[in-house]
DORODO-372526 format. One line per 4 residues: number of its first residue (from 0); for each residue z, x, y of C-alpha. Coordinates in nm, 2 decimals. Last residue first. Example, Ala and Ser with C-alpha at 12.3 -4.5 7.8 and 13.67 -1.06 7.14 Angstrom:
<torses>
1> 0.71:1.37:-0.11 | 0.78:1.23:-0.45
</torses>
This chain:
<torses>
581> -2.05:-5.28:-5.98 | -1.83:-5.45:-5.73 | -1.70:-5.28:-5.43 | -1.32:-5.28:-5.43
577> -1.15:-5.55:-5.22 | -0.96:-5.41:-4.92 | -0.59:-5.42:-5.01 | -0.39:-5.72:-4.89
573> -0.16:-5.63:-4.60 | 0.21:-5.68:-4.60 | 0.36:-5.78:-4.26 | 0.58:-6.07:-4.37
569> 0.74:-5.90:-4.67 | 0.88:-6.20:-4.87 | 0.52:-6.30:-4.96 | 0.44:-6.67:-4.96
565> 0.34:-6.85:-5.28 | -0.03:-6.94:-5.30 | -0.10:-6.63:-5.53 | 0.10:-6.79:-5.81
561> -0.11:-7.11:-5.82 | -0.45:-6.94:-5.80 | -0.34:-6.68:-6.05 | -0.25:-6.95:-6.31
557> -0.59:-7.12:-6.26 | -0.78:-6.79:-6.30 | -0.56:-6.66:-6.59 | -0.60:-6.97:-6.82
553> -0.44:-7.28:-6.95 | -0.18:-7.34:-6.67 | 0.18:-7.44:-6.74 | 0.30:-7.09:-6.66
549> 0.15:-7.11:-6.31 | 0.39:-7.40:-6.24 | 0.69:-7.18:-6.32 | 0.56:-6.90:-6.11
545> 0.47:-7.11:-5.81 | 0.82:-7.27:-5.82 | 0.99:-6.94:-5.85 | 0.79:-6.79:-5.55
541> 0.86:-7.11:-5.34 | 1.23:-7.08:-5.41 | 1.23:-6.71:-5.30 | 1.04:-6.79:-4.98
537> 1.27:-7.09:-4.90 | 1.58:-6.88:-4.96 | 1.45:-6.60:-4.75 | 1.33:-6.82:-4.47
533> 1.66:-7.02:-4.46 | 1.86:-6.69:-4.44 | 1.63:-6.57:-4.17 | 1.69:-6.88:-3.96
529> 2.06:-6.86:-4.01 | 2.07:-6.50:-3.89 | 2.01:-6.20:-4.11 | 2.15:-5.86:-4.02
525> 2.09:-5.69:-4.35 | 2.46:-5.62:-4.43 | 2.59:-5.94:-4.26 | 2.32:-6.15:-4.45
521> 2.40:-6.00:-4.79 | 2.66:-6.25:-4.91 | 2.48:-6.54:-4.73 | 2.16:-6.47:-4.91
517> 2.34:-6.44:-5.24 | 2.50:-6.79:-5.20 | 2.16:-6.94:-5.09 | 1.97:-6.80:-5.38
513> 2.24:-6.90:-5.64 | 2.07:-7.22:-5.77 | 1.72:-7.08:-5.73 | 1.78:-6.77:-5.94
509> 1.54:-6.84:-6.23 | 1.71:-7.19:-6.28 | 1.69:-7.11:-6.66 | 1.90:-6.80:-6.61
505> 1.83:-6.45:-6.73 | 1.48:-6.39:-6.59 | 1.54:-6.43:-6.21 | 1.90:-6.32:-6.25
501> 1.78:-5.97:-6.34 | 2.00:-5.78:-6.09 | 1.87:-5.51:-5.86 | 1.52:-5.62:-5.97
497> 1.44:-6.00:-5.96 | 1.75:-6.15:-5.78 | 1.81:-5.86:-5.55 | 1.46:-5.76:-5.45
493> 1.35:-6.12:-5.43 | 1.64:-6.20:-5.19 | 1.49:-5.94:-4.96 | 1.57:-5.59:-4.83
489> 1.72:-5.42:-5.13 | 1.74:-5.04:-5.07 | 2.02:-4.97:-5.32 | 2.31:-4.88:-5.09
485> 2.41:-5.17:-4.86 | 2.16:-5.44:-4.99 | 2.22:-5.38:-5.36 | 2.59:-5.32:-5.29
481> 2.63:-5.67:-5.14 | 2.46:-5.83:-5.44 | 2.68:-5.63:-5.67 | 2.99:-5.73:-5.47
477> 2.92:-6.10:-5.58 | 2.99:-6.01:-5.94 | 2.71:-6.06:-6.19 | 2.70:-6.23:-6.54
473> 2.83:-6.54:-6.36 | 2.49:-6.64:-6.22 | 2.55:-6.98:-6.08 | 2.87:-6.90:-5.89
469> 2.82:-6.52:-5.84 | 3.12:-6.38:-6.01 | 3.44:-6.31:-5.81 | 3.51:-5.95:-5.71
465> 3.36:-6.02:-5.37 | 3.63:-6.29:-5.31 | 3.89:-6.00:-5.30 | 3.76:-5.89:-4.96
461> 4.02:-5.63:-4.84 | 3.84:-5.37:-5.05 | 3.54:-5.53:-5.21 | 3.30:-5.24:-5.11
457> 3.53:-5.02:-5.32 | 3.40:-5.19:-5.63 | 3.05:-5.06:-5.58 | 3.14:-4.70:-5.48
453> 3.39:-4.70:-5.77 | 3.11:-4.79:-6.01 | 2.90:-4.49:-5.90 | 3.01:-4.31:-6.22
449> 2.77:-4.52:-6.42 | 2.61:-4.80:-6.21 | 2.46:-5.05:-6.46 | 2.64:-4.95:-6.79
445> 2.96:-4.88:-6.60 | 2.94:-5.23:-6.44 | 2.92:-5.40:-6.79 | 3.21:-5.18:-6.91
441> 3.41:-5.28:-6.60 | 3.33:-5.65:-6.66 | 3.44:-5.62:-7.02 | 3.77:-5.47:-6.89
437> 3.84:-5.78:-6.67 | 3.87:-5.70:-6.30 | 4.19:-5.64:-6.10 | 4.05:-5.33:-5.94
433> 4.32:-5.08:-6.06 | 4.39:-5.26:-6.38 | 4.03:-5.28:-6.49 | 3.99:-4.91:-6.39
429> 4.29:-4.82:-6.61 | 4.15:-5.02:-6.91 | 3.80:-4.87:-6.87 | 3.92:-4.51:-6.86
425> 3.74:-4.40:-7.17 | 3.41:-4.53:-7.01 | 3.51:-4.34:-6.70 | 3.51:-4.01:-6.90
421> 3.17:-4.10:-7.05 | 3.02:-4.17:-6.70 | 3.15:-3.86:-6.53 | 2.80:-3.73:-6.44
417> 2.55:-4.00:-6.52 | 2.60:-4.21:-6.21 | 2.31:-4.05:-6.01 | 2.05:-3.92:-6.25
413> 2.12:-3.60:-6.45 | 1.92:-3.29:-6.34 | 1.86:-3.04:-6.62 | 1.53:-3.17:-6.75
409> 1.44:-3.22:-6.38 | 1.41:-2.84:-6.34 | 1.04:-2.81:-6.26 | 0.92:-2.46:-6.16
405> 0.95:-2.32:-5.81 | 0.67:-2.35:-5.56 | 0.55:-2.05:-5.37 | 0.46:-2.13:-5.01
401> 0.12:-2.27:-4.89 | 0.13:-2.61:-5.08 | -0.21:-2.73:-5.18 | -0.20:-2.56:-5.52
397> 0.15:-2.70:-5.57 | -0.01:-3.05:-5.61 | -0.11:-2.96:-5.96 | 0.24:-2.86:-6.06
393> 0.38:-3.16:-5.88 | 0.16:-3.40:-6.08 | 0.25:-3.23:-6.41 | 0.61:-3.25:-6.31
389> 0.60:-3.62:-6.25 | 0.40:-3.70:-6.56 | 0.66:-3.52:-6.77 | 0.94:-3.71:-6.60
385> 0.76:-4.05:-6.64 | 0.71:-4.01:-7.01 | 0.92:-4.31:-7.12 | 0.74:-4.55:-6.88
381> 0.40:-4.48:-7.04 | 0.11:-4.27:-6.94 | -0.19:-4.37:-6.73 | -0.24:-4.24:-6.37
377> -0.20:-3.95:-6.14 | -0.39:-3.87:-5.83 | -0.39:-3.56:-5.61 | -0.51:-3.53:-5.25
373> -0.48:-3.23:-5.02 | -0.82:-3.09:-5.09 | -1.00:-3.37:-5.28 | -0.94:-3.56:-5.60
369> -0.71:-3.31:-5.76 | -0.65:-3.47:-6.10 | -0.37:-3.59:-6.33 | -0.43:-3.79:-6.64
365> -0.18:-3.97:-6.86 | -0.19:-4.06:-7.23 | -0.15:-4.43:-7.29 | -0.51:-4.44:-7.39
361> -0.70:-4.77:-7.44 | -0.65:-4.92:-7.78 | -0.44:-5.22:-7.68 | -0.69:-5.28:-7.40
357> -0.98:-5.34:-7.64 | -1.30:-5.27:-7.46 | -1.32:-4.92:-7.59 | -1.50:-4.64:-7.40
353> -1.20:-4.55:-7.19 | -1.03:-4.68:-6.88 | -0.69:-4.51:-6.83 | -0.44:-4.79:-6.87
349> -0.21:-4.90:-6.59 | 0.00:-5.16:-6.77 | 0.04:-5.49:-6.58 | 0.35:-5.70:-6.59
345> 0.42:-6.07:-6.66 | 0.77:-6.22:-6.67 | 0.91:-6.53:-6.83 | 1.27:-6.66:-6.83
341> 1.50:-6.92:-6.99 | 1.27:-7.02:-7.28 | 1.44:-7.25:-7.53 | 1.26:-7.56:-7.39
337> 0.92:-7.40:-7.47 | 1.02:-7.41:-7.84 | 1.16:-7.15:-8.08 | 1.14:-7.21:-8.45
333> 1.46:-7.21:-8.67 | 1.41:-7.00:-8.98 | 1.20:-6.75:-8.78 | 0.91:-6.54:-8.91
329> 0.59:-6.72:-8.80 | 0.79:-6.86:-8.51 | 0.77:-6.52:-8.34 | 0.39:-6.52:-8.34
325> 0.34:-6.88:-8.24 | 0.60:-6.85:-7.96 | 0.43:-6.54:-7.82 | 0.08:-6.70:-7.83
321> 0.21:-7.02:-7.67 | 0.35:-6.81:-7.39 | 0.03:-6.64:-7.32 | -0.17:-6.96:-7.35
317> 0.07:-7.14:-7.11 | -0.03:-6.87:-6.86 | 0.17:-6.57:-6.72 | 0.07:-6.46:-6.37
313> 0.02:-6.11:-6.24 | 0.17:-6.09:-5.89 | 0.08:-5.76:-5.71 | -0.24:-5.69:-5.90
309> -0.40:-6.03:-5.81 | -0.70:-6.08:-6.05 | -0.88:-5.86:-6.30 | -0.64:-5.86:-6.60
305> -0.74:-5.76:-6.95 | -0.51:-5.88:-7.23 | -0.21:-5.74:-7.42 | 0.07:-5.98:-7.50
301> 0.43:-5.86:-7.55 | 0.69:-5.96:-7.61 | 1.02:-6.12:-7.69 | 1.33:-6.05:-7.48
297> 1.65:-6.18:-7.64 | 1.95:-6.29:-7.44 | 2.33:-6.32:-7.40 | 2.49:-5.98:-7.46
293> 2.26:-5.77:-7.25 | 1.90:-5.80:-7.36 | 1.85:-5.78:-7.74 | 1.49:-5.70:-7.81
289> 1.23:-5.89:-8.02 | 0.92:-5.67:-8.01 | 0.58:-5.78:-8.12 | 0.32:-5.53:-8.24
285> -0.06:-5.49:-8.20 | -0.39:-5.65:-8.29 | -0.32:-5.87:-8.60 | 0.06:-5.88:-8.53
281> 0.32:-5.65:-8.68 | 0.68:-5.73:-8.60 | 0.95:-5.51:-8.45 | 1.29:-5.67:-8.46
277> 1.61:-5.58:-8.27 | 1.92:-5.58:-8.49 | 2.23:-5.80:-8.55 | 2.02:-6.11:-8.59
273> 2.05:-6.49:-8.56 | 1.79:-6.60:-8.31 | 1.85:-6.89:-8.08 | 2.21:-6.77:-8.01
269> 2.08:-6.49:-7.79 | 1.93:-6.72:-7.53 | 1.55:-6.67:-7.47 | 1.35:-6.44:-7.25
265> 0.97:-6.44:-7.27 | 0.74:-6.14:-7.22 | 0.38:-6.11:-7.09 | 0.17:-5.79:-7.09
261> -0.14:-5.79:-6.87 | -0.37:-5.49:-6.91 | -0.49:-5.33:-6.58 | -0.77:-5.08:-6.60
257> -0.75:-4.74:-6.42 | -1.05:-4.53:-6.34 | -1.08:-4.15:-6.34 | -1.20:-3.87:-6.12
253> -1.21:-4.07:-5.80 | -1.48:-4.05:-5.53 | -1.32:-3.99:-5.19 | -1.33:-4.27:-4.92
249> -0.94:-4.24:-4.91 | -0.91:-4.63:-4.90 | -1.12:-4.65:-5.22 | -0.87:-4.42:-5.40
245> -0.59:-4.65:-5.28 | -0.77:-4.94:-5.45 | -0.85:-4.73:-5.76 | -0.49:-4.63:-5.82
241> -0.35:-4.98:-5.76 | -0.26:-5.02:-6.12 | -0.04:-4.72:-6.10 | 0.02:-4.63:-5.74
237> 0.11:-4.26:-5.79 | -0.14:-4.12:-5.54 | 0.00:-3.78:-5.44 | -0.06:-3.66:-5.08
233> -0.05:-3.28:-5.01 | 0.03:-3.05:-4.73 | 0.20:-3.31:-4.51 | 0.17:-3.55:-4.22
229> 0.30:-3.90:-4.19 | 0.14:-4.12:-3.91 | 0.32:-4.42:-3.78 | 0.28:-4.80:-3.77
225> 0.48:-5.10:-3.66 | 0.41:-5.42:-3.85 | 0.77:-5.56:-3.86 | 0.86:-5.59:-4.23
221> 0.57:-5.42:-4.41 | 0.61:-5.11:-4.19 | 0.26:-4.96:-4.16 | 0.17:-4.61:-4.28
217> -0.10:-4.37:-4.18 | -0.14:-4.09:-4.44 | -0.14:-3.72:-4.45 | -0.35:-3.40:-4.43
213> -0.65:-3.49:-4.66 | -0.90:-3.21:-4.63 | -1.28:-3.24:-4.58 | -1.26:-3.18:-4.20
209> -0.91:-3.27:-4.10 | -0.81:-3.60:-4.25 | -0.54:-3.87:-4.22 | -0.56:-4.14:-4.48
205> -0.53:-4.51:-4.41 | -0.32:-4.83:-4.45 | -0.04:-4.68:-4.66 | 0.24:-4.95:-4.68
201> 0.60:-4.90:-4.60 | 0.83:-5.18:-4.73 | 1.01:-4.91:-4.91 | 1.11:-4.57:-4.77
197> 1.25:-4.27:-4.96 | 1.29:-3.94:-4.77 | 1.37:-3.68:-5.03 | 1.69:-3.47:-4.98
193> 1.84:-3.42:-5.32 | 2.04:-3.75:-5.29 | 1.71:-3.92:-5.19 | 1.56:-3.81:-5.52
189> 1.87:-3.94:-5.70 | 1.82:-4.27:-5.52 | 1.46:-4.29:-5.64 | 1.56:-4.21:-6.01
185> 1.83:-4.48:-5.97 | 1.58:-4.74:-5.85 | 1.36:-4.66:-6.15 | 1.65:-4.70:-6.39
181> 1.76:-5.03:-6.23 | 1.40:-5.16:-6.26 | 1.37:-5.05:-6.62 | 1.69:-5.19:-6.75
177> 1.68:-4.97:-7.06 | 1.68:-5.01:-7.44 | 1.66:-4.74:-7.70 | 1.51:-4.66:-8.04
173> 1.67:-4.65:-8.38 | 1.55:-4.72:-8.74 | 1.60:-4.99:-9.00 | 1.36:-5.05:-9.29
169> 1.30:-5.38:-9.46 | 1.25:-5.59:-9.77 | 1.01:-5.85:-9.91 | 0.97:-6.03:-9.57
165> 0.87:-6.36:-9.41 | 0.95:-6.56:-9.72 | 1.33:-6.54:-9.65 | 1.28:-6.66:-9.30
161> 1.44:-6.44:-9.03 | 1.75:-6.59:-8.85 | 1.97:-6.41:-9.11 | 1.88:-6.07:-8.96
157> 2.12:-5.80:-9.09 | 2.22:-6.01:-9.40 | 1.85:-6.10:-9.43 | 1.74:-5.73:-9.43
153> 2.00:-5.65:-9.70 | 1.89:-5.94:-9.92 | 1.52:-5.83:-9.88 | 1.63:-5.48:-9.98
149> 1.72:-5.22:-9.72 | 1.60:-4.87:-9.62 | 1.76:-4.66:-9.35 | 1.58:-4.46:-9.09
145> 1.76:-4.19:-8.89 | 2.07:-4.22:-8.68 | 2.06:-4.16:-8.30 | 2.16:-3.85:-8.11
141> 1.88:-3.65:-8.26 | 1.77:-3.29:-8.22 | 1.39:-3.25:-8.19 | 1.16:-3.53:-8.08
137> 0.93:-3.51:-8.39 | 1.21:-3.56:-8.65 | 1.29:-3.93:-8.67 | 0.94:-4.05:-8.58
133> 0.79:-3.82:-8.83 | 1.02:-3.95:-9.10 | 0.95:-4.29:-8.96 | 0.58:-4.26:-9.04
129> 0.65:-4.14:-9.39 | 0.89:-4.44:-9.45 | 0.64:-4.69:-9.32 | 0.38:-4.57:-9.57
125> 0.64:-4.53:-9.85 | 0.75:-4.90:-9.79 | 0.40:-5.04:-9.74 | 0.22:-4.92:-10.06
121> 0.40:-5.12:-10.33 | 0.48:-5.46:-10.21 | 0.36:-5.59:-9.87 | 0.56:-5.78:-9.61
117> 0.82:-5.51:-9.49 | 1.04:-5.62:-9.20 | 1.11:-5.34:-8.95 | 1.46:-5.38:-8.83
113> 1.55:-5.21:-8.51 | 1.88:-5.05:-8.39 | 1.92:-4.98:-8.02 | 2.05:-4.67:-7.85
109> 2.12:-4.71:-7.47 | 1.94:-4.57:-7.16 | 2.13:-4.66:-6.84 | 2.47:-4.49:-6.85
105> 2.33:-4.21:-7.07 | 2.08:-4.13:-6.80 | 1.98:-3.76:-6.78 | 2.19:-3.59:-7.05
101> 2.21:-3.75:-7.39 | 2.00:-4.07:-7.39 | 1.77:-3.94:-7.12 | 1.69:-3.61:-7.30
97> 1.65:-3.79:-7.64 | 1.41:-4.04:-7.50 | 1.21:-3.76:-7.33 | 1.18:-3.57:-7.65
93> 1.07:-3.89:-7.82 | 0.80:-3.95:-7.55 | 0.66:-3.60:-7.59 | 0.65:-3.62:-7.97
89> 0.48:-3.97:-7.95 | 0.22:-3.86:-7.69 | 0.13:-3.54:-7.89 | 0.11:-3.74:-8.21
85> -0.15:-3.99:-8.08 | -0.28:-4.06:-8.43 | -0.34:-4.43:-8.36 | -0.09:-4.50:-8.64
81> 0.16:-4.28:-8.46 | 0.09:-4.47:-8.14 | 0.25:-4.77:-8.31 | 0.59:-4.61:-8.31
77> 0.59:-4.57:-7.93 | 0.84:-4.29:-7.86 | 1.08:-4.52:-7.68 | 1.27:-4.59:-7.36
73> 1.24:-4.96:-7.40 | 1.26:-5.25:-7.15 | 0.93:-5.41:-7.27 | 0.81:-5.34:-6.92
69> 0.82:-5.56:-6.61 | 1.02:-5.37:-6.35 | 0.81:-5.05:-6.36 | 0.48:-5.24:-6.36
65> 0.51:-5.36:-6.00 | 0.82:-5.40:-5.78 | 0.98:-5.09:-5.92 | 1.11:-4.99:-5.57
61> 1.01:-5.26:-5.33 | 0.69:-5.34:-5.14 | 0.45:-5.10:-4.98 | 0.62:-4.79:-5.12
57> 0.65:-4.46:-4.93 | 0.79:-4.14:-5.07 | 0.85:-3.83:-4.85 | 0.93:-3.49:-4.98
53> 1.02:-3.15:-4.83 | 1.02:-2.91:-5.13 | 1.32:-2.73:-5.28 | 1.21:-2.77:-5.64
49> 1.47:-3.05:-5.68 | 1.29:-3.25:-5.40 | 0.95:-3.21:-5.59 | 1.08:-3.34:-5.92
45> 1.28:-3.62:-5.76 | 0.98:-3.74:-5.55 | 0.76:-3.71:-5.86 | 1.00:-3.92:-6.06
41> 1.02:-4.19:-5.79 | 0.63:-4.20:-5.79 | 0.63:-4.22:-6.17 | 0.90:-4.48:-6.20
37> 0.73:-4.71:-5.94 | 0.77:-4.64:-5.57 | 0.41:-4.55:-5.49 | 0.25:-4.30:-5.25
33> 0.42:-3.96:-5.26 | 0.39:-3.73:-4.96 | 0.45:-3.36:-5.06 | 0.52:-3.06:-4.84
29> 0.63:-3.27:-4.55 | 0.58:-3.22:-4.17 | 0.86:-3.41:-4.00 | 0.86:-3.64:-3.70
25> 0.68:-3.96:-3.80 | 0.83:-3.99:-4.15 | 1.17:-3.87:-4.03 | 1.20:-4.15:-3.77
21> 1.12:-4.41:-4.03 | 1.38:-4.25:-4.27 | 1.65:-4.28:-4.00 | 1.59:-4.65:-3.98
17> 1.60:-4.69:-4.36 | 1.91:-4.47:-4.38 | 2.10:-4.71:-4.15 | 1.98:-5.02:-4.35
13> 2.09:-4.88:-4.68 | 1.93:-4.65:-4.93 | 2.22:-4.44:-5.04 | 2.14:-4.12:-5.22
9> 2.50:-4.00:-5.19 | 2.40:-3.70:-4.98 | 2.14:-3.91:-4.79 | 2.40:-4.16:-4.68
5> 2.65:-3.89:-4.59 | 2.38:-3.72:-4.39 | 2.31:-4.04:-4.20 | 2.67:-4.11:-4.16
1> 2.74:-3.77:-4.01 | 2.44:-3.79:-3.77
</torses>
């Protein structure tokens, strides 16, 4: 009992907590049952738990396994939404950016300088300047510098990798960068810390009803196929691009529809583009971001196209990758080629379906609605506004909860690892000495775990080999893989290589060359025997092979067919029932 409470208190999501969570799901009556483990679902669980409610969150696959691990990695206001006159959305997002940067997640959300190259004389500089004045002031007090104007020479000193004829001057401004999957997982762990039951690999297969009221869900363990019923006052559908599928399962007509827009990003080595700032480039239909990722990479994206195929595993095509290369090469001194690409990922944005057929113009505003007594759905929005979406959803769900529900306080609740982060950053040399780890490693770990760094490093006590780098992914220590399985809810190699670390996009082997080493590191924690190790490595390698081959295909249908053929790491996952056409 003590270990269970200790695990919950620290927000740990290890094997012991997983078993205890299954018992809780079947035994307790919850105030709120959240379906979906992306950033919005995790945010709802945190919001509800910190209001004193009994909360359960179930996720069919892994935390952030969909949209929330495949974003442009920014916590930003959305400069382009100003042009679309979505002032409310931008103001809201900028407030959230400031809150996370200063209070909620300073260990995870980092300031980032951008260069906006100017290409037109006369009108463009004052036009961009006026937009950035709004951008710099709409979110309230600022912990990042405001805009700064530079000449062509000044812009080229900042970004010598940009062609001289690609700009006539520039403006710099600040936004932020975040490891989205790590941030989402931390939100979920913070919810667990405040008492929420968080369980991944737990798929909703039906709704429970009494007369016209939804009173819970039937769930199936995606690992072993066992089922249980989870009862509660209200169910919140926070499944993003799966909103309509889950809606269909409830047999209640939805209030809004969600369309999936595919966004593809490529990852290239840092030395391929000489620049001291991130870049934001205009394209004919949208914008292209070039974002520094860690100290060794750039992320370049994104595309914006309709997607009507497999929602779990959207596939990037050769056409998507060619588009990104063509756009970026329009401004680079040294063009990028396919051989420069070390990683590719494709994600789906859950857009509220509007009148327009252009996905880049569909609303990023969110909608929340009571679909039926006991059932609330939330969709749309953008990563940055997850906390606002969460409290809107809980506010509406409160109608179905008999007791008085307190107001949201998540603007005052730092995520796990935030408290003490700045002090530990100042103690980097001492930590390095204590653990025998290089100071740059300590800083890297602090920016991934914050004040939880000692929990991570203490796992290596008596096992100095765990403080060595993973052989073919030296950006990460072996102990990080062990911690992912012991405390961060990782159940499969894919969870560790694609989300707890970002090995799958940061190395050209995409994780295949370290898959067996990582599997052997976590096998004792997850109880894997030799056969399970072989299955995990084989499944992961098959996924990478399918993805790499799909990226040579000319169109979505052929890419999807290749990607969908790869085996699922979760053996008991069920495909959703297809939606009726028309």
